[in-house]
DRENZA-327895 format. One record per residue (C-alpha): x, y, z; residue in one letter; residue number from 1. Coordinates in steps of 0.2 Angstrom, whole numbers. Each point is the difference from the previous one (the first is absolute). Last residue first. Layout:
{rec {X, Y, Z}, "A", NUM}
...
***
This chain:
{rec {-843, 430, -106}, "D", 271}
{rec {-5, 9, 16}, "R", 270}
{rec {-10, -14, 8}, "R", 269}
{rec {-12, 3, 15}, "H", 268}
{rec {-15, -2, -12}, "D", 267}
{rec {4, -18, -1}, "P", 266}
{rec {-3, -3, 18}, "R", 265}
{rec {13, -2, 14}, "L", 264}
{rec {-5, -5, 17}, "E", 263}
{rec {7, 14, 11}, "P", 262}
{rec {18, 1, 5}, "I", 261}
{rec {5, 0, 18}, "L", 260}
{rec {14, -12, -1}, "H", 259}
{rec {-3, -16, 9}, "G", 258}
{rec {9, -13, -10}, "K", 257}
{rec {-16, -3, -11}, "E", 256}
{rec {1, 18, -4}, "R", 255}
{rec {18, -1, -6}, "K", 254}
{rec {-5, -15, -11}, "S", 253}
{rec {-14, 10, -8}, "G", 252}
{rec {12, 14, -3}, "L", 251}
{rec {11, -12, -10}, "Y", 250}
{rec {-15, -7, -9}, "R", 249}
{rec {-6, 17, -5}, "M", 248}
{rec {17, 5, -6}, "N", 247}
{rec {0, 0, -19}, "H", 246}
{rec {-18, 4, -2}, "C", 245}
{rec {4, 17, 9}, "S", 244}
{rec {-1, 8, 17}, "V", 243}
{rec {13, 14, 2}, "G", 242}
{rec {-8, 7, 16}, "V", 241}
{rec {-7, -6, 16}, "L", 240}
{rec {6, 9, 16}, "F", 239}
{rec {-10, -2, 15}, "P", 238}
{rec {6, 13, 14}, "V", 237}
{rec {5, -10, 16}, "M", 236}
{rec {-3, 9, 17}, "R", 235}
{rec {8, 10, 14}, "S", 234}
{rec {16, -10, -2}, "V", 233}
{rec {12, 4, 14}, "Q", 232}
{rec {18, -6, -2}, "Q", 231}
{rec {6, -11, 15}, "G", 230}
{rec {9, -14, -9}, "M", 229}
{rec {-15, -12, 2}, "R", 228}
{rec {-11, 14, -7}, "T", 227}
{rec {11, 2, -16}, "L", 226}
{rec {1, -19, -3}, "H", 225}
{rec {-19, -3, 2}, "E", 224}
{rec {-5, 14, -11}, "H", 223}
{rec {12, -6, -14}, "K", 222}
{rec {-7, -18, 2}, "L", 221}
{rec {-18, 7, -1}, "P", 220}
{rec {3, 4, -19}, "N", 219}
{rec {-13, 11, -9}, "N", 218}
{rec {11, 15, 2}, "S", 217}
{rec {1, 19, 2}, "L", 216}
{rec {4, 0, 19}, "L", 215}
{rec {-6, 15, 10}, "R", 214}
{rec {14, 6, 12}, "I", 213}
{rec {1, 3, 18}, "P", 212}
{rec {13, 10, 10}, "G", 211}
{rec {15, -8, 9}, "G", 210}
{rec {13, 13, -5}, "R", 209}
{rec {-7, -1, -18}, "R", 208}
{rec {18, -1, -8}, "L", 207}
{rec {6, -12, 13}, "H", 206}
{rec {-15, -11, 1}, "R", 205}
{rec {0, 0, -19}, "L", 204}
{rec {18, -6, 0}, "V", 203}
{rec {-3, -14, 12}, "V", 202}
{rec {-16, -6, -9}, "A", 201}
{rec {8, 0, -17}, "A", 200}
{rec {14, -11, 7}, "D", 199}
{rec {-13, -12, 8}, "S", 198}
{rec {-9, -2, -17}, "F", 197}
{rec {6, -18, -3}, "D", 196}
{rec {-3, -9, -16}, "R", 195}
{rec {1, -19, -2}, "S", 194}
{rec {-17, -3, -8}, "D", 193}
{rec {-4, -18, -7}, "E", 192}
{rec {16, -6, 7}, "P", 191}
{rec {12, -8, -12}, "L", 190}
{rec {3, -18, -5}, "G", 189}
{rec {-2, 4, -18}, "L", 188}
{rec {-17, -7, -1}, "S", 187}
{rec {-4, 10, 15}, "V", 186}
{rec {2, 16, -9}, "N", 185}
{rec {-10, -6, -15}, "A", 184}
{rec {-14, -5, 12}, "Q", 183}
{rec {-1, 18, 6}, "Y", 182}
{rec {-2, 8, -17}, "T", 181}
{rec {-13, -13, -6}, "D", 180}
{rec {6, -16, -10}, "Q", 179}
{rec {-7, -3, -17}, "G", 178}
{rec {15, -2, -12}, "D", 177}
{rec {1, 19, -3}, "D", 176}
{rec {2, 1, 19}, "Q", 175}
{rec {15, -11, -1}, "L", 174}
{rec {7, 11, -13}, "L", 173}
{rec {-3, 15, 11}, "Y", 172}
{rec {8, -9, 15}, "T", 171}
{rec {16, -2, -10}, "V", 170}
{rec {1, 19, -3}, "A", 169}
{rec {-4, 3, 19}, "K", 168}
{rec {15, -11, 4}, "A", 167}
{rec {11, 11, -10}, "W", 166}
{rec {-8, 16, 6}, "L", 165}
{rec {2, -3, 19}, "G", 164}
{rec {-9, -11, 12}, "I", 163}
{rec {-7, 13, 12}, "G", 162}
{rec {-18, 2, -6}, "R", 161}
{rec {6, -1, -18}, "G", 160}
{rec {11, 14, 3}, "E", 159}
{rec {1, 6, 18}, "H", 158}
{rec {17, 6, 2}, "G", 157}
{rec {-3, 17, -7}, "S", 156}
{rec {-13, 5, 13}, "M", 155}
{rec {-7, 17, -5}, "Y", 154}
{rec {-9, 10, 13}, "V", 153}
{rec {-11, 13, -8}, "V", 152}
{rec {-5, 15, 11}, "A", 151}
{rec {-13, 11, 5}, "G", 150}
{rec {-6, 18, -1}, "A", 149}
{rec {-8, 12, -13}, "G", 148}
{rec {-16, -12, -1}, "E", 147}
{rec {1, 1, -19}, "E", 146}
{rec {18, -3, -1}, "H", 145}
{rec {-2, -15, 12}, "I", 144}
{rec {-13, -7, -11}, "R", 143}
{rec {10, 3, -16}, "Q", 142}
{rec {16, -9, 8}, "F", 141}
{rec {-11, -14, 5}, "A", 140}
{rec {-8, -1, -17}, "A", 139}
{rec {17, -2, -9}, "D", 138}
{rec {5, -13, 12}, "L", 137}
{rec {-16, -10, -1}, "Q", 136}
{rec {0, 2, -19}, "P", 135}
{rec {17, -9, -1}, "G", 134}
{rec {-4, -13, 13}, "C", 133}
{rec {-17, -7, -8}, "E", 132}
{rec {7, -16, -6}, "C", 131}
{rec {2, -9, -16}, "R", 130}
{rec {-3, 17, -8}, "M", 129}
{rec {19, 3, -3}, "S", 128}
{rec {6, 18, -1}, "G", 127}
{rec {18, -5, -1}, "F", 126}
{rec {5, 12, 14}, "V", 125}
{rec {-13, -1, 14}, "D", 124}
{rec {-8, -16, -6}, "G", 123}
{rec {15, -12, -5}, "T", 122}
{rec {12, 8, 12}, "M", 121}
{rec {-12, -2, 15}, "C", 120}
{rec {7, 7, 16}, "C", 119}
{rec {-12, -1, 15}, "S", 118}
{rec {-10, 16, 3}, "H", 117}
{rec {-4, 6, 18}, "I", 116}
{rec {-13, 14, -4}, "R", 115}
{rec {-3, 13, 14}, "V", 114}
{rec {-14, 12, 2}, "L", 113}
{rec {3, 13, 14}, "P", 112}
{rec {-8, 1, 17}, "N", 111}
{rec {4, 16, 10}, "P", 110}
{rec {12, 7, -12}, "H", 109}
{rec {16, 7, 8}, "E", 108}
{rec {12, -13, -6}, "V", 107}
{rec {-7, -1, -18}, "F", 106}
{rec {0, 19, -1}, "G", 105}
{rec {11, 0, -16}, "P", 104}
{rec {-5, -15, -11}, "L", 103}
{rec {8, -16, 4}, "A", 102}
{rec {10, -13, -11}, "L", 101}
{rec {6, -13, 11}, "V", 100}
{rec {13, -12, -7}, "S", 99}
{rec {8, -18, 2}, "N", 98}
{rec {18, -5, -4}, "V", 97}
{rec {2, -18, -1}, "S", 96}
{rec {19, -1, 0}, "M", 95}
{rec {7, -18, 1}, "N", 94}
{rec {3, -6, -18}, "T", 93}
{rec {4, 15, -10}, "Q", 92}
{rec {9, 9, 14}, "L", 91}
{rec {11, -15, 3}, "L", 90}
{rec {5, -1, -18}, "E", 89}
{rec {5, 18, 0}, "R", 88}
{rec {11, -3, 16}, "F", 87}
{rec {8, -15, -8}, "A", 86}
{rec {4, 10, -15}, "E", 85}
{rec {7, 15, 9}, "E", 84}
{rec {12, -10, 12}, "G", 83}
{rec {16, 9, -6}, "G", 82}
{rec {7, 5, 17}, "L", 81}
{rec {-10, 16, 1}, "P", 80}
{rec {-16, -10, -2}, "V", 79}
{rec {4, -13, 14}, "G", 78}
{rec {-9, 10, 13}, "Q", 77}
{rec {-15, 0, -10}, "A", 76}
{rec {-2, -18, 3}, "A", 75}
{rec {-4, 3, 18}, "H", 74}
{rec {-12, 14, -4}, "L", 73}
{rec {-9, -11, -12}, "V", 72}
{rec {-2, -15, 12}, "K", 71}
{rec {-7, 13, 13}, "G", 70}
{rec {-12, 7, -13}, "L", 69}
{rec {-9, -17, -1}, "Q", 68}
{rec {-2, -3, 18}, "V", 67}
{rec {-3, 19, 2}, "R", 66}
{rec {-16, -2, -9}, "R", 65}
{rec {-2, 13, -14}, "V", 64}
{rec {-9, 17, -2}, "F", 63}
{rec {-1, 13, -13}, "A", 62}
{rec {-11, 16, 3}, "Y", 61}
{rec {-7, 11, -14}, "W", 60}
{rec {-9, 16, 4}, "H", 59}
{rec {-12, 3, -14}, "F", 58}
{rec {-1, 16, -10}, "V", 57}
{rec {-16, 2, -9}, "R", 56}
{rec {-2, 7, -18}, "E", 55}
{rec {-16, 4, -8}, "H", 54}
{rec {-6, 0, -18}, "D", 53}
{rec {-4, -19, 0}, "G", 52}
{rec {8, -6, 16}, "F", 51}
{rec {19, 2, -1}, "R", 50}
{rec {12, -6, 13}, "R", 49}
{rec {14, 10, 8}, "P", 48}
{rec {12, -10, 12}, "L", 47}
{rec {8, 9, 15}, "P", 46}
{rec {11, -11, 10}, "I", 45}
{rec {-5, -3, 18}, "P", 44}
{rec {10, -10, 4}, "G", 43}
{rec {9, -16, 4}, "L", 42}
{rec {-6, -13, 13}, "L", 41}
{rec {10, -14, 7}, "S", 40}
{rec {-11, -13, 8}, "I", 39}
{rec {3, -12, 15}, "F", 38}
{rec {13, 9, 10}, "P", 37}
{rec {9, -8, 15}, "G", 36}
{rec {-7, -12, 13}, "A", 35}
{rec {3, 14, 13}, "G", 34}
{rec {9, 15, -6}, "S", 33}
{rec {17, -2, -9}, "T", 32}
{rec {-4, 6, -17}, "E", 31}
{rec {-11, 14, 6}, "S", 30}
{rec {-19, 0, 1}, "V", 29}
{rec {-14, 10, -8}, "P", 28}
{rec {-17, -8, 5}, "S", 27}
{rec {-11, -10, -12}, "G", 26}
{rec {-4, -13, 12}, "S", 25}
{rec {11, -13, -8}, "R", 24}
{rec {15, 12, 2}, "D", 23}
{rec {4, 13, -12}, "L", 22}
{rec {16, 7, -7}, "M", 21}
{rec {0, 17, -8}, "V", 20}
{rec {8, 8, -16}, "L", 19}
{rec {-7, 17, -5}, "R", 18}
{rec {1, 7, 18}, "H", 17}
{rec {13, 13, -7}, "D", 16}
{rec {13, -7, 13}, "N", 15}
{rec {-4, -18, -7}, "E", 14}
{rec {2, 6, -18}, "L", 13}
{rec {17, 9, 4}, "R", 12}
{rec {6, -16, 10}, "E", 11}
{rec {-4, -11, -15}, "R", 10}
{rec {9, 12, -12}, "I", 9}
{rec {16, 0, 11}, "G", 8}
{rec {-1, -19, 2}, "P", 7}
{rec {2, -2, -19}, "D", 6}
{rec {-6, -18, -4}, "V", 5}
{rec {-17, 2, 7}, "Y", 4}
{rec {-4, 15, -11}, "A", 3}
{rec {4, -10, -16}, "F", 2}
{rec {15, 5, -11}, "M", 1}
***
């Protein structure tokens, strides 16, 4: 069963420093210290990835907010008494587990490149060209591979700028009726952008030990959230890939909302 069901497995992971609790500053803490843990961080776990004829082994860290994990830990106590189904249902509805995939040397590098990537099932997995997310994710890994150091932070709960896949599907239909990507969210009574990058900042502060990063992004909101939580960002690195005739209007809407995207011309298209 899961590591947090068996206290023995959890204790072994903690003793091996593969499971740590972090406070809001990214410092390791115990269960009983101060305001208590904010993030649980698991790893590193070796994950090999192929780049053409080359293989690189990334260090994978999984992390989750303690407010979510706390509910699961409580429900896990009922598993030996027959509560498996309730436990599984809770996992599916409450656990947004995010990830860091870092090349070896990420901690020691003076100023590594970091991409914080919001989950996009349609772009990352289905290959949709309605956005640039899939090409961004691929290009981020390629850039980090070429530099020899860096990390991708994958935020799994950020689908549709935080509204989830079902609501995102509805917004696509609204966009096809003429609304832009932000108007469609508001039409459903949802925020234009409800993402929070604080968790990423906490984990980066821990892994980088306070050192700076270069942020591979066009989105000032990411820079704002990271610096507000104490993660140094030496500069933002512009990142325009995956432009096509299918997402020119979408990218234009992001530009109007403050993303650092140049005015798109027909020759930017990759259709």
